[in-house]
KOLSEDO-821248 format. One record per residue (C-alpha): residue number from 1; residue in one letter; x, y, z. Coordinates in steps of 0.5 Angstrom, whole numbers, plus 500, padded with zeros to 3 digits. Layout:
# KOLSEDO-821248
<site><n>NUM</n><res>A</res><x>X</x><y>Y</y><z>Z</z></site>
...
//
This chain:
# KOLSEDO-821248
<site><n>1</n><res>M</res><x>375</x><y>450</y><z>361</z></site>
<site><n>2</n><res>R</res><x>382</x><y>449</y><z>363</z></site>
<site><n>3</n><res>P</res><x>383</x><y>443</y><z>369</z></site>
<site><n>4</n><res>R</res><x>383</x><y>445</y><z>376</z></site>
<site><n>5</n><res>E</res><x>391</x><y>444</y><z>379</z></site>
<site><n>6</n><res>N</res><x>392</x><y>440</y><z>385</z></site>
<site><n>7</n><res>Y</res><x>397</x><y>444</y><z>390</z></site>
<site><n>8</n><res>G</res><x>396</x><y>439</y><z>395</z></site>
<site><n>9</n><res>S</res><x>403</x><y>435</y><z>394</z></site>
<site><n>10</n><res>F</res><x>407</x><y>441</y><z>394</z></site>
<site><n>11</n><res>F</res><x>403</x><y>443</y><z>401</z></site>
<site><n>12</n><res>A</res><x>405</x><y>437</y><z>403</z></site>
<site><n>13</n><res>V</res><x>413</x><y>437</y><z>402</z></site>
<site><n>14</n><res>G</res><x>413</x><y>444</y><z>404</z></site>
<site><n>15</n><res>L</res><x>410</x><y>442</y><z>411</z></site>
<site><n>16</n><res>V</res><x>415</x><y>437</y><z>411</z></site>
<site><n>17</n><res>L</res><x>421</x><y>441</y><z>410</z></site>
<site><n>18</n><res>T</res><x>418</x><y>446</y><z>415</z></site>
<site><n>19</n><res>V</res><x>418</x><y>441</y><z>420</z></site>
<site><n>20</n><res>A</res><x>425</x><y>438</y><z>419</z></site>
<site><n>21</n><res>I</res><x>428</x><y>445</y><z>419</z></site>
<site><n>22</n><res>A</res><x>425</x><y>447</y><z>425</z></site>
<site><n>23</n><res>A</res><x>427</x><y>440</y><z>428</z></site>
<site><n>24</n><res>I</res><x>434</x><y>441</y><z>426</z></site>
<site><n>25</n><res>F</res><x>434</x><y>448</y><z>428</z></site>
<site><n>26</n><res>Q</res><x>432</x><y>446</y><z>435</z></site>
<site><n>27</n><res>V</res><x>438</x><y>441</y><z>435</z></site>
<site><n>28</n><res>Y</res><x>442</x><y>446</y><z>433</z></site>
<site><n>29</n><res>L</res><x>440</x><y>451</y><z>439</z></site>
<site><n>30</n><res>L</res><x>441</x><y>445</y><z>443</z></site>
<site><n>31</n><res>R</res><x>448</x><y>444</y><z>441</z></site>
<site><n>32</n><res>E</res><x>449</x><y>451</y><z>440</z></site>
<site><n>33</n><res>A</res><x>447</x><y>452</y><z>448</z></site>
<site><n>34</n><res>D</res><x>452</x><y>447</y><z>449</z></site>
<site><n>35</n><res>R</res><x>457</x><y>451</y><z>445</z></site>
<site><n>36</n><res>I</res><x>456</x><y>457</y><z>448</z></site>
<site><n>37</n><res>N</res><x>457</x><y>454</y><z>455</z></site>
<site><n>38</n><res>R</res><x>463</x><y>451</y><z>453</z></site>
<site><n>39</n><res>D</res><x>466</x><y>458</y><z>450</z></site>
<site><n>40</n><res>I</res><x>464</x><y>461</y><z>457</z></site>
<site><n>41</n><res>A</res><x>468</x><y>456</y><z>461</z></site>
<site><n>42</n><res>E</res><x>474</x><y>456</y><z>457</z></site>
<site><n>43</n><res>D</res><x>474</x><y>464</y><z>457</z></site>
<site><n>44</n><res>L</res><x>473</x><y>463</y><z>464</z></site>
<site><n>45</n><res>E</res><x>479</x><y>458</y><z>465</z></site>
<site><n>46</n><res>F</res><x>483</x><y>463</y><z>461</z></site>
<site><n>47</n><res>A</res><x>482</x><y>469</y><z>465</z></site>
<site><n>48</n><res>I</res><x>483</x><y>465</y><z>472</z></site>
<site><n>49</n><res>D</res><x>490</x><y>463</y><z>469</z></site>
<site><n>50</n><res>A</res><x>492</x><y>470</y><z>466</z></site>
<site><n>51</n><res>G</res><x>490</x><y>473</y><z>473</z></site>
<site><n>52</n><res>K</res><x>494</x><y>468</y><z>477</z></site>
<site><n>53</n><res>E</res><x>500</x><y>469</y><z>473</z></site>
<site><n>54</n><res>L</res><x>499</x><y>477</y><z>474</z></site>
<site><n>55</n><res>Y</res><x>497</x><y>476</y><z>481</z></site>
<site><n>56</n><res>S</res><x>503</x><y>472</y><z>483</z></site>
<site><n>57</n><res>E</res><x>508</x><y>477</y><z>480</z></site>
<site><n>58</n><res>N</res><x>504</x><y>483</y><z>483</z></site>
<site><n>59</n><res>C</res><x>500</x><y>482</y><z>489</z></site>
<site><n>60</n><res>R</res><x>503</x><y>476</y><z>493</z></site>
<site><n>61</n><res>S</res><x>508</x><y>479</y><z>496</z></site>
<site><n>62</n><res>C</res><x>502</x><y>484</y><z>500</z></site>
<site><n>63</n><res>H</res><x>496</x><y>479</y><z>500</z></site>
<site><n>64</n><res>G</res><x>500</x><y>473</y><z>500</z></site>
<site><n>65</n><res>E</res><x>501</x><y>467</y><z>495</z></site>
<site><n>66</n><res>N</res><x>494</x><y>464</y><z>496</z></site>
<site><n>67</n><res>G</res><x>491</x><y>471</y><z>499</z></site>
<site><n>68</n><res>E</res><x>492</x><y>469</y><z>506</z></site>
<site><n>69</n><res>G</res><x>494</x><y>476</y><z>507</z></site>
<site><n>70</n><res>I</res><x>501</x><y>478</y><z>509</z></site>
<site><n>71</n><res>T</res><x>502</x><y>486</y><z>510</z></site>
<site><n>72</n><res>A</res><x>495</x><y>487</y><z>506</z></site>
<site><n>73</n><res>P</res><x>488</x><y>484</y><z>508</z></site>
<site><n>74</n><res>A</res><x>487</x><y>477</y><z>507</z></site>
<site><n>75</n><res>L</res><x>482</x><y>476</y><z>500</z></site>
<site><n>76</n><res>N</res><x>482</x><y>468</y><z>501</z></site>
<site><n>77</n><res>A</res><x>476</x><y>470</y><z>506</z></site>
<site><n>78</n><res>R</res><x>469</x><y>467</y><z>506</z></site>
<site><n>79</n><res>D</res><x>466</x><y>473</y><z>509</z></site>
<site><n>80</n><res>L</res><x>470</x><y>478</y><z>504</z></site>
<site><n>81</n><res>L</res><x>468</x><y>474</y><z>498</z></site>
<site><n>82</n><res>K</res><x>461</x><y>473</y><z>500</z></site>
<site><n>83</n><res>T</res><x>459</x><y>480</y><z>501</z></site>
<site><n>84</n><res>T</res><x>464</x><y>484</y><z>496</z></site>
<site><n>85</n><res>S</res><x>462</x><y>484</y><z>488</z></site>
<site><n>86</n><res>D</res><x>467</x><y>483</y><z>482</z></site>
<site><n>87</n><res>D</res><x>465</x><y>490</y><z>481</z></site>
<site><n>88</n><res>V</res><x>468</x><y>493</y><z>488</z></site>
<site><n>89</n><res>F</res><x>474</x><y>489</y><z>487</z></site>
<site><n>90</n><res>F</res><x>475</x><y>491</y><z>480</z></site>
<site><n>91</n><res>S</res><x>474</x><y>498</y><z>483</z></site>
<site><n>92</n><res>L</res><x>479</x><y>498</y><z>488</z></site>
<site><n>93</n><res>T</res><x>484</x><y>495</y><z>484</z></site>
<site><n>94</n><res>R</res><x>484</x><y>500</y><z>479</z></site>
<site><n>95</n><res>T</res><x>484</x><y>506</y><z>483</z></site>
<site><n>96</n><res>G</res><x>488</x><y>504</y><z>489</z></site>
<site><n>97</n><res>V</res><x>486</x><y>505</y><z>496</z></site>
<site><n>98</n><res>P</res><x>488</x><y>512</y><z>499</z></site>
<site><n>99</n><res>G</res><x>491</x><y>512</y><z>505</z></site>
<site><n>100</n><res>T</res><x>493</x><y>505</y><z>505</z></site>
<site><n>101</n><res>N</res><x>499</x><y>502</y><z>501</z></site>
<site><n>102</n><res>M</res><x>495</x><y>499</y><z>496</z></site>
<site><n>103</n><res>P</res><x>497</x><y>503</y><z>489</z></site>
<site><n>104</n><res>A</res><x>492</x><y>505</y><z>483</z></site>
<site><n>105</n><res>W</res><x>494</x><y>499</y><z>478</z></site>
<site><n>106</n><res>G</res><x>489</x><y>501</y><z>472</z></site>
<site><n>107</n><res>Q</res><x>492</x><y>505</y><z>466</z></site>
<site><n>108</n><res>A</res><x>487</x><y>510</y><z>467</z></site>
<site><n>109</n><res>N</res><x>490</x><y>512</y><z>474</z></site>
<site><n>110</n><res>G</res><x>497</x><y>511</y><z>473</z></site>
<site><n>111</n><res>G</res><x>498</x><y>504</y><z>473</z></site>
<site><n>112</n><res>P</res><x>500</x><y>499</y><z>469</z></site>
<site><n>113</n><res>F</res><x>495</x><y>494</y><z>467</z></site>
<site><n>114</n><res>T</res><x>489</x><y>494</y><z>462</z></site>
<site><n>115</n><res>D</res><x>481</x><y>494</y><z>464</z></site>
<site><n>116</n><res>E</res><x>482</x><y>487</y><z>462</z></site>
<site><n>117</n><res>E</res><x>488</x><y>485</y><z>466</z></site>
<site><n>118</n><res>I</res><x>485</x><y>488</y><z>472</z></site>
<site><n>119</n><res>S</res><x>478</x><y>483</y><z>470</z></site>
<site><n>120</n><res>H</res><x>483</x><y>477</y><z>470</z></site>
<site><n>121</n><res>I</res><x>485</x><y>478</y><z>477</z></site>
<site><n>122</n><res>V</res><x>478</x><y>479</y><z>479</z></site>
<site><n>123</n><res>A</res><x>477</x><y>472</y><z>476</z></site>
<site><n>124</n><res>Y</res><x>482</x><y>469</y><z>480</z></site>
<site><n>125</n><res>I</res><x>481</x><y>472</y><z>486</z></site>
<site><n>126</n><res>R</res><x>473</x><y>470</y><z>485</z></site>
<site><n>127</n><res>A</res><x>475</x><y>463</y><z>483</z></site>
<site><n>128</n><res>W</res><x>477</x><y>462</y><z>491</z></site>
<site><n>129</n><res>E</res><x>470</x><y>463</y><z>494</z></site>
<site><n>130</n><res>P</res><x>468</x><y>456</y><z>493</z></site>
<site><n>131</n><res>N</res><x>473</x><y>453</y><z>498</z></site>
<site><n>132</n><res>A</res><x>475</x><y>460</y><z>502</z></site>
<site><n>133</n><res>P</res><x>476</x><y>459</y><z>509</z></site>
<site><n>134</n><res>E</res><x>473</x><y>463</y><z>515</z></site>
<site><n>135</n><res>I</res><x>478</x><y>468</y><z>518</z></site>
<site><n>136</n><res>V</res><x>477</x><y>471</y><z>524</z></site>
<site><n>137</n><res>E</res><x>480</x><y>477</y><z>525</z></site>
<site><n>138</n><res>E</res><x>485</x><y>478</y><z>531</z></site>
<site><n>139</n><res>L</res><x>483</x><y>483</y><z>536</z></site>
<site><n>140</n><res>V</res><x>488</x><y>488</y><z>538</z></site>
<site><n>141</n><res>E</res><x>488</x><y>492</y><z>544</z></site>
<site><n>142</n><res>P</res><x>489</x><y>499</y><z>544</z></site>
<site><n>143</n><res>D</res><x>496</x><y>501</y><z>546</z></site>
<site><n>144</n><res>P</res><x>498</x><y>508</y><z>549</z></site>
<site><n>145</n><res>I</res><x>505</x><y>507</y><z>546</z></site>
<site><n>146</n><res>R</res><x>503</x><y>506</y><z>539</z></site>
<site><n>147</n><res>G</res><x>498</x><y>512</y><z>541</z></site>
<site><n>148</n><res>A</res><x>504</x><y>516</y><z>543</z></site>
<site><n>149</n><res>T</res><x>508</x><y>514</y><z>537</z></site>
<site><n>150</n><res>L</res><x>502</x><y>517</y><z>533</z></site>
<site><n>151</n><res>Y</res><x>501</x><y>523</y><z>537</z></site>
<site><n>152</n><res>A</res><x>508</x><y>524</y><z>536</z></site>
<site><n>153</n><res>S</res><x>508</x><y>524</y><z>528</z></site>
<site><n>154</n><res>S</res><x>502</x><y>528</y><z>527</z></site>
<site><n>155</n><res>C</res><x>498</x><y>531</y><z>534</z></site>
<site><n>156</n><res>F</res><x>504</x><y>535</y><z>536</z></site>
<site><n>157</n><res>I</res><x>505</x><y>540</y><z>531</z></site>
<site><n>158</n><res>C</res><x>498</x><y>543</y><z>534</z></site>
<site><n>159</n><res>H</res><x>498</x><y>541</y><z>541</z></site>
<site><n>160</n><res>G</res><x>505</x><y>541</y><z>543</z></site>
<site><n>161</n><res>N</res><x>510</x><y>536</y><z>544</z></site>
<site><n>162</n><res>D</res><x>508</x><y>535</y><z>552</z></site>
<site><n>163</n><res>G</res><x>500</x><y>535</y><z>550</z></site>
<site><n>164</n><res>F</res><x>500</x><y>542</y><z>554</z></site>
<site><n>165</n><res>G</res><x>497</x><y>545</y><z>547</z></site>
<site><n>166</n><res>T</res><x>500</x><y>551</y><z>543</z></site>
<site><n>167</n><res>E</res><x>497</x><y>557</y><z>540</z></site>
<site><n>168</n><res>S</res><x>494</x><y>554</y><z>535</z></site>
<site><n>169</n><res>A</res><x>490</x><y>548</y><z>539</z></site>
<site><n>170</n><res>P</res><x>488</x><y>547</y><z>546</z></site>
<site><n>171</n><res>A</res><x>492</x><y>543</y><z>551</z></site>
<site><n>172</n><res>L</res><x>490</x><y>536</y><z>552</z></site>
<site><n>173</n><res>K</res><x>494</x><y>534</y><z>558</z></site>
<site><n>174</n><res>D</res><x>490</x><y>539</y><z>562</z></site>
<site><n>175</n><res>P</res><x>487</x><y>535</y><z>568</z></site>
<site><n>176</n><res>S</res><x>480</x><y>539</y><z>568</z></site>
<site><n>177</n><res>R</res><x>479</x><y>537</y><z>561</z></site>
<site><n>178</n><res>L</res><x>481</x><y>530</y><z>561</z></site>
<site><n>179</n><res>E</res><x>475</x><y>530</y><z>567</z></site>
<site><n>180</n><res>T</res><x>470</x><y>534</y><z>563</z></site>
<site><n>181</n><res>F</res><x>471</x><y>529</y><z>557</z></site>
<site><n>182</n><res>D</res><x>470</x><y>522</y><z>556</z></site>
<site><n>183</n><res>D</res><x>473</x><y>517</y><z>552</z></site>
<site><n>184</n><res>A</res><x>468</x><y>517</y><z>547</z></site>
<site><n>185</n><res>W</res><x>468</x><y>524</y><z>546</z></site>
<site><n>186</n><res>Y</res><x>475</x><y>524</y><z>545</z></site>
<site><n>187</n><res>R</res><x>474</x><y>518</y><z>540</z></site>
<site><n>188</n><res>A</res><x>468</x><y>522</y><z>536</z></site>
<site><n>189</n><res>T</res><x>472</x><y>528</y><z>536</z></site>
<site><n>190</n><res>I</res><x>478</x><y>526</y><z>533</z></site>
<site><n>191</n><res>A</res><x>474</x><y>522</y><z>528</z></site>
<site><n>192</n><res>R</res><x>469</x><y>528</y><z>526</z></site>
<site><n>193</n><res>G</res><x>474</x><y>533</y><z>527</z></site>
<site><n>194</n><res>R</res><x>472</x><y>540</y><z>529</z></site>
<site><n>195</n><res>P</res><x>473</x><y>544</y><z>522</z></site>
<site><n>196</n><res>A</res><x>471</x><y>551</y><z>525</z></site>
<site><n>197</n><res>T</res><x>476</x><y>550</y><z>530</z></site>
<site><n>198</n><res>G</res><x>481</x><y>548</y><z>525</z></site>
<site><n>199</n><res>M</res><x>481</x><y>541</y><z>528</z></site>
<site><n>200</n><res>P</res><x>482</x><y>536</y><z>521</z></site>
<site><n>201</n><res>T</res><x>476</x><y>530</y><z>521</z></site>
<site><n>202</n><res>W</res><x>482</x><y>525</y><z>522</z></site>
<site><n>203</n><res>G</res><x>477</x><y>519</y><z>521</z></site>
<site><n>204</n><res>T</res><x>478</x><y>520</y><z>513</z></site>
<site><n>205</n><res>V</res><x>486</x><y>519</y><z>515</z></site>
<site><n>206</n><res>L</res><x>487</x><y>514</y><z>521</z></site>
<site><n>207</n><res>S</res><x>484</x><y>507</y><z>522</z></site>
<site><n>208</n><res>P</res><x>479</x><y>506</y><z>528</z></site>
<site><n>209</n><res>A</res><x>485</x><y>502</y><z>531</z></site>
<site><n>210</n><res>Q</res><x>489</x><y>508</y><z>531</z></site>
<site><n>211</n><res>I</res><x>484</x><y>513</y><z>533</z></site>
<site><n>212</n><res>D</res><x>483</x><y>508</y><z>539</z></site>
<site><n>213</n><res>D</res><x>490</x><y>508</y><z>540</z></site>
<site><n>214</n><res>L</res><x>490</x><y>516</y><z>541</z></site>
<site><n>215</n><res>V</res><x>484</x><y>515</y><z>546</z></site>
<site><n>216</n><res>A</res><x>488</x><y>510</y><z>550</z></site>
<site><n>217</n><res>L</res><x>494</x><y>515</y><z>550</z></site>
<site><n>218</n><res>I</res><x>489</x><y>520</y><z>553</z></site>
<site><n>219</n><res>S</res><x>486</x><y>515</y><z>558</z></site>
<site><n>220</n><res>A</res><x>493</x><y>514</y><z>561</z></site>
<site><n>221</n><res>W</res><x>494</x><y>521</y><z>561</z></site>
<site><n>222</n><res>R</res><x>488</x><y>522</y><z>565</z></site>
<site><n>223</n><res>D</res><x>490</x><y>516</y><z>570</z></site>
<site><n>224</n><res>G</res><x>497</x><y>521</y><z>571</z></site>
<site><n>225</n><res>E</res><x>501</x><y>516</y><z>567</z></site>
<site><n>226</n><res>E</res><x>507</x><y>519</y><z>562</z></site>
<site><n>227</n><res>V</res><x>507</x><y>515</y><z>556</z></site>
<site><n>228</n><res>D</res><x>514</x><y>515</y><z>551</z></site>
<site><n>229</n><res>P</res><x>513</x><y>514</y><z>544</z></site>
<site><n>230</n><res>D</res><x>516</x><y>508</y><z>541</z></site>
<site><n>231</n><res>I</res><x>521</x><y>512</y><z>536</z></site>
<site><n>232</n><res>P</res><x>528</x><y>509</y><z>535</z></site>
<site><n>233</n><res>I</res><x>533</x><y>514</y><z>534</z></site>
<site><n>234</n><res>T</res><x>534</x><y>512</y><z>527</z></site>
<site><n>235</n><res>S</res><x>528</x><y>514</y><z>525</z></site>
<site><n>236</n><res>H</res><x>529</x><y>522</y><z>527</z></site>
<site><n>237</n><res>I</res><x>536</x><y>521</y><z>523</z></site>
<site><n>238</n><res>S</res><x>532</x><y>518</y><z>518</z></site>
<site><n>239</n><res>D</res><x>527</x><y>524</y><z>517</z></site>
<site><n>240</n><res>A</res><x>532</x><y>529</y><z>518</z></site>
<site><n>241</n><res>L</res><x>537</x><y>527</y><z>512</z></site>
<site><n>242</n><res>Y</res><x>530</x><y>527</y><z>508</z></site>
<site><n>243</n><res>A</res><x>529</x><y>534</y><z>510</z></site>
<site><n>244</n><res>I</res><x>536</x><y>536</y><z>509</z></site>
<site><n>245</n><res>R</res><x>535</x><y>533</y><z>502</z></site>
<site><n>246</n><res>Q</res><x>529</x><y>537</y><z>501</z></site>
<site><n>247</n><res>F</res><x>533</x><y>543</y><z>503</z></site>
<site><n>248</n><res>D</res><x>528</x><y>544</y><z>509</z></site>
<site><n>249</n><res>A</res><x>533</x><y>546</y><z>514</z></site>
<site><n>250</n><res>L</res><x>527</x><y>548</y><z>519</z></site>
<site><n>251</n><res>N</res><x>524</x><y>540</y><z>519</z></site>
<site><n>252</n><res>A</res><x>532</x><y>538</y><z>519</z></site>
<site><n>253</n><res>A</res><x>533</x><y>541</y><z>525</z></site>
<site><n>254</n><res>F</res><x>527</x><y>539</y><z>528</z></site>
<site><n>255</n><res>H</res><x>528</x><y>532</y><z>527</z></site>
<site><n>256</n><res>L</res><x>535</x><y>532</y><z>529</z></site>
<site><n>257</n><res>G</res><x>533</x><y>535</y><z>536</z></site>
<site><n>258</n><res>G</res><x>528</x><y>529</y><z>537</z></site>
<site><n>259</n><res>A</res><x>534</x><y>525</y><z>535</z></site>
<site><n>260</n><res>L</res><x>538</x><y>529</y><z>540</z></site>
<site><n>261</n><res>T</res><x>533</x><y>527</y><z>546</z></site>
<site><n>262</n><res>L</res><x>535</x><y>519</y><z>545</z></site>
<site><n>263</n><res>A</res><x>542</x><y>520</y><z>544</z></site>
<site><n>264</n><res>N</res><x>548</x><y>518</y><z>548</z></site>
<site><n>265</n><res>D</res><x>553</x><y>523</y><z>550</z></site>
<site><n>266</n><res>E</res><x>558</x><y>521</y><z>544</z></site>
<site><n>267</n><res>Q</res><x>552</x><y>521</y><z>539</z></site>
<site><n>268</n><res>S</res><x>550</x><y>528</y><z>542</z></site>
<site><n>269</n><res>K</res><x>556</x><y>531</y><z>540</z></site>
<site><n>270</n><res>D</res><x>555</x><y>530</y><z>533</z></site>
<site><n>271</n><res>I</res><x>548</x><y>531</y><z>533</z></site>
<site><n>272</n><res>N</res><x>549</x><y>538</y><z>536</z></site>
<site><n>273</n><res>R</res><x>554</x><y>539</y><z>530</z></site>
<site><n>274</n><res>A</res><x>550</x><y>537</y><z>525</z></site>
<site><n>275</n><res>I</res><x>544</x><y>541</y><z>528</z></site>
<site><n>276</n><res>D</res><x>549</x><y>548</y><z>528</z></site>
<site><n>277</n><res>L</res><x>551</x><y>546</y><z>520</z></site>
<site><n>278</n><res>V</res><x>543</x><y>546</y><z>519</z></site>
<site><n>279</n><res>R</res><x>542</x><y>552</y><z>522</z></site>
<site><n>280</n><res>E</res><x>548</x><y>555</y><z>518</z></site>
<site><n>281</n><res>N</res><x>545</x><y>552</y><z>512</z></site>
<site><n>282</n><res>R</res><x>551</x><y>549</y><z>510</z></site>
<site><n>283</n><res>L</res><x>546</x><y>543</y><z>508</z></site>
<site><n>284</n><res>Y</res><x>551</x><y>539</y><z>504</z></site>
<site><n>285</n><res>E</res><x>556</x><y>538</y><z>510</z></site>
<site><n>286</n><res>A</res><x>550</x><y>537</y><z>515</z></site>
<site><n>287</n><res>E</res><x>548</x><y>531</y><z>510</z></site>
<site><n>288</n><res>A</res><x>555</x><y>528</y><z>510</z></site>
<site><n>289</n><res>L</res><x>555</x><y>528</y><z>517</z></site>
<site><n>290</n><res>V</res><x>548</x><y>525</y><z>518</z></site>
<site><n>291</n><res>I</res><x>549</x><y>520</y><z>513</z></site>
<site><n>292</n><res>S</res><x>556</x><y>517</y><z>518</z></site>
<site><n>293</n><res>F</res><x>551</x><y>516</y><z>524</z></site>
<site><n>294</n><res>F</res><x>548</x><y>510</y><z>521</z></site>
<site><n>295</n><res>P</res><x>552</x><y>503</y><z>520</z></site>
<site><n>296</n><res>P</res><x>553</x><y>501</y><z>513</z></site>
<site><n>297</n><res>E</res><x>547</x><y>496</y><z>514</z></site>
<site><n>298</n><res>E</res><x>542</x><y>501</y><z>517</z></site>
<site><n>299</n><res>M</res><x>544</x><y>507</y><z>512</z></site>
<site><n>300</n><res>A</res><x>542</x><y>502</y><z>507</z></site>
<site><n>301</n><res>K</res><x>535</x><y>501</y><z>510</z></site>
<site><n>302</n><res>E</res><x>535</x><y>508</y><z>510</z></site>
<site><n>303</n><res>L</res><x>537</x><y>510</y><z>503</z></site>
<site><n>304</n><res>Y</res><x>532</x><y>504</y><z>501</z></site>
<site><n>305</n><res>Q</res><x>526</x><y>507</y><z>505</z></site>
<site><n>306</n><res>T</res><x>528</x><y>514</y><z>502</z></site>
<site><n>307</n><res>Y</res><x>528</x><y>512</y><z>494</z></site>
<site><n>308</n><res>C</res><x>526</x><y>505</y><z>493</z></site>
<site><n>309</n><res>A</res><x>520</x><y>503</y><z>498</z></site>
<site><n>310</n><res>Q</res><x>515</x><y>507</y><z>495</z></site>
<site><n>311</n><res>C</res><x>515</x><y>503</y><z>488</z></site>
<site><n>312</n><res>H</res><x>518</x><y>496</y><z>491</z></site>
<site><n>313</n><res>G</res><x>514</x><y>495</y><z>498</z></site>
<site><n>314</n><res>D</res><x>518</x><y>497</y><z>505</z></site>
<site><n>315</n><res>D</res><x>521</x><y>490</y><z>505</z></site>
<site><n>316</n><res>G</res><x>523</x><y>489</y><z>497</z></site>
<site><n>317</n><res>R</res><x>517</x><y>485</y><z>496</z></site>
<site><n>318</n><res>G</res><x>514</x><y>489</y><z>491</z></site>
<site><n>319</n><res>G</res><x>508</x><y>494</y><z>489</z></site>
<site><n>320</n><res>A</res><x>508</x><y>498</y><z>484</z></site>
<site><n>321</n><res>G</res><x>515</x><y>496</y><z>482</z></site>
<site><n>322</n><res>P</res><x>518</x><y>488</y><z>481</z></site>
<site><n>323</n><res>V</res><x>519</x><y>484</y><z>487</z></site>
<site><n>324</n><res>L</res><x>526</x><y>485</y><z>489</z></site>
<site><n>325</n><res>F</res><x>527</x><y>478</y><z>493</z></site>
<site><n>326</n><res>G</res><x>530</x><y>472</y><z>490</z></site>
<site><n>327</n><res>N</res><x>530</x><y>477</y><z>483</z></site>
<site><n>328</n><res>A</res><x>533</x><y>473</y><z>477</z></site>
<site><n>329</n><res>N</res><x>535</x><y>479</y><z>474</z></site>
<site><n>330</n><res>I</res><x>539</x><y>482</y><z>480</z></site>
<site><n>331</n><res>Q</res><x>542</x><y>475</y><z>481</z></site>
<site><n>332</n><res>S</res><x>545</x><y>475</y><z>474</z></site>
<site><n>333</n><res>Q</res><x>548</x><y>482</y><z>475</z></site>
<site><n>334</n><res>T</res><x>555</x><y>483</y><z>478</z></site>
<site><n>335</n><res>D</res><x>555</x><y>488</y><z>483</z></site>
<site><n>336</n><res>E</res><x>558</x><y>493</y><z>477</z></site>
<site><n>337</n><res>Q</res><x>553</x><y>492</y><z>473</z></site>
<site><n>338</n><res>L</res><x>548</x><y>494</y><z>478</z></site>
<site><n>339</n><res>R</res><x>551</x><y>500</y><z>480</z></site>
<site><n>340</n><res>D</res><x>551</x><y>502</y><z>473</z></site>
<site><n>341</n><res>F</res><x>543</x><y>500</y><z>473</z></site>
<site><n>342</n><res>I</res><x>542</x><y>505</y><z>479</z></site>
<site><n>343</n><res>L</res><x>546</x><y>510</y><z>476</z></site>
<site><n>344</n><res>E</res><x>543</x><y>510</y><z>469</z></site>
<site><n>345</n><res>G</res><x>535</x><y>508</y><z>471</z></site>
<site><n>346</n><res>R</res><x>531</x><y>505</y><z>465</z></site>
<site><n>347</n><res>K</res><x>528</x><y>509</y><z>460</z></site>
<site><n>348</n><res>G</res><x>521</x><y>509</y><z>459</z></site>
<site><n>349</n><res>T</res><x>520</x><y>506</y><z>466</z></site>
<site><n>350</n><res>A</res><x>519</x><y>510</y><z>473</z></site>
<site><n>351</n><res>M</res><x>526</x><y>507</y><z>474</z></site>
<site><n>352</n><res>N</res><x>530</x><y>514</y><z>474</z></site>
<site><n>353</n><res>G</res><x>537</x><y>514</y><z>475</z></site>
<site><n>354</n><res>Y</res><x>540</x><y>516</y><z>481</z></site>
<site><n>355</n><res>E</res><x>547</x><y>519</y><z>479</z></site>
<site><n>356</n><res>G</res><x>548</x><y>526</y><z>483</z></site>
<site><n>357</n><res>I</res><x>544</x><y>524</y><z>488</z></site>
<site><n>358</n><res>L</res><x>547</x><y>518</y><z>491</z></site>
<site><n>359</n><res>S</res><x>554</x><y>517</y><z>493</z></site>
<site><n>360</n><res>Q</res><x>558</x><y>511</y><z>491</z></site>
<site><n>361</n><res>D</res><x>558</x><y>509</y><z>498</z></site>
<site><n>362</n><res>E</res><x>551</x><y>509</y><z>499</z></site>
<site><n>363</n><res>I</res><x>550</x><y>505</y><z>492</z></site>
<site><n>364</n><res>N</res><x>555</x><y>500</y><z>495</z></site>
<site><n>365</n><res>N</res><x>551</x><y>500</y><z>501</z></site>
<site><n>366</n><res>L</res><x>544</x><y>499</y><z>497</z></site>
<site><n>367</n><res>I</res><x>547</x><y>493</y><z>493</z></site>
<site><n>368</n><res>A</res><x>549</x><y>490</y><z>499</z></site>
<site><n>369</n><res>L</res><x>542</x><y>490</y><z>502</z></site>
<site><n>370</n><res>L</res><x>540</x><y>487</y><z>495</z></site>
<site><n>371</n><res>Q</res><x>545</x><y>482</y><z>496</z></site>
<site><n>372</n><res>T</res><x>542</x><y>479</y><z>502</z></site>
<site><n>373</n><res>W</res><x>535</x><y>479</y><z>499</z></site>
<site><n>374</n><res>Q</res><x>537</x><y>474</y><z>494</z></site>
<site><n>375</n><res>E</res><x>540</x><y>469</y><z>500</z></site>
//
């Protein structure tokens, strides 16, 4: 009979090894958690630094160096950061905001940024939250003059220049109608529209403040007041110049007619001559005459608004295109080099050449404007 084997020592050794392995694994898990947290912190720090650089190059001209807001809303605001998720910031940056100057920055929507780069910008914005200030929104009183200016650019088409209506829309300046409906009715009607009658839903286009300005104009009409729009003559002439360049004689004559109402005797003579040229379809002659209405510095601003502002911002402080204020590339170029660049553009980018579109004098005026921004 074979002697009985004793496995007790093996079990003891196995138990000791199992306990040791479990202990080592627990120590590993504890240290792994610290490692993971360090990696997360390092990744977040990297994202914030990358987002800061992207923000500084592309966003600060509108939203401010520290998110305080300039021509666009403040982002470094306690209530905004508290109530807005990262997903919302990401989506708005990626797709843009229709009806505003906020373009789509995501590549999927025609912008320059990858989703990762947008995430970095969001991380940088989120880093403001712990110390974000409380911003009290400034209340702006409704203004009938602003309302008249808005009416003159949008509402007159249907309701007439003087508010007395056309064949396509009723009179708004009719005393009996003004007494029948109060401000609340007009505000709701403008916002919601009356689609069955052809009245658009302006609440999807105009801000609440703009609608309030229009209601303030209607209220002034109810009180028998005459309110003139605050539209400078250069705006009418600029719109006419744009229409001429689009071979749109009808609107060119319309805008020149608006300029005529603000012109002095000497200006009226030239404007009437331009209207005659437009009606005779001699648009190239009309264009040359209309350009001459601007002094050089104003001509440069109008040219910039027509051809450059869409990408570089209304004041050259950037948008979809780079900032032009204090631009190192502009500062390193001679006027001749800048002239060639404007004529030829930059292949592979949205910067098209303007040869055959802008004259030498127009380009010289643009360059003069750019140089003032470098000062």
